[in-house]
N, C-alpha and C positions, 0 to 999 in steps of 0.2 A: 504494500500500500504506500503510495507516495505521500509526501508531506502535505500537499494541497487537500487531498481527500481525508487525510488523517486530521487536519486542523478543523475541517468542517464537521466531521463526525465525532469529535471528542470535545470534552470540556463543556458540556451543556449544563447550565445552571438555570434556576427559576426565572431570572430576569431575561435571559436569552430566549426562553420559551415564550414569555410574555411579549417580547419584541416580535417574535415570529407570528404569534396569533394576532397581535395588533396590526402588523403589517399586512397579513393576509386579509383581515377584515377591511382595512382601509383601501387596499387595492381592489377588492371586490366591489365595495361601495363606489369607488372612483370610476371603475369601468361601467358600472350600472348607470351612474349619473353623468358620465362623460366629463368629469371634473379633473383637469390636468394638474392643477396645484395640489389637490388632495392625493392624486396618484403619485406625485413626486415625494410627498411626505411619507406615504405608505411604502414607496420604494426605498426610502432611507431606512425605515424600520426593518424592512426585509434584508437590506444589505447588512445592517448592524447585526441582525440575528444570524444570518448565514455565515458571515466571515468573522464573527465574534470581535467586533470593534465597537468603540464608543464614538462620541461626537468628534473627538480629536485624534482618532486612530488608536492603534494598540498600545502605544506608550504615551498617550496624551496627558494623562494625569500621573506623572512620574513622582514617586515618593522615594526619598533617600533611605538607604538601609539604616536600621537602628544603630548599627555599630558606628556609622559615620556621624549620625546626629549626637550620639553619646560622647564621642570624642570632642566635639565642639563645645558641649556644655561642661565637660570636666576640666577644661583648661583653666589655669589660674588667671584671674583678672586682677589687673593692677589699678589702684585708685590713687588719684592725686587730691590731697586735701586743699580746699580753697577757703581762705579766710576773708 
C-alpha cells in the first residue's frame, strides 16, 4: 500500500468523520439547489476530511515540543534594580 492511500485510510478521528458527513450533506444540498458558493464550502469540508488537513494545512497550527518550551522557562533571569 503506498503512502497516499495509507494516509487516506488511516488516522480517522471523530472530527474527521464529522467533516466528511458535513461535506457530503453540503455538496448534496448545493447540487440540488445549484448553489456554487455552498458547493465550494462543502468541497472544502470534503477535502479536509479526505486528506486529513485543517484550514492551514497539516502543520498549520504548529506547537513546540514540551522539552523546548521547558528549556526557555528554566533559564535564569537577571534583574536590574532601578531606584
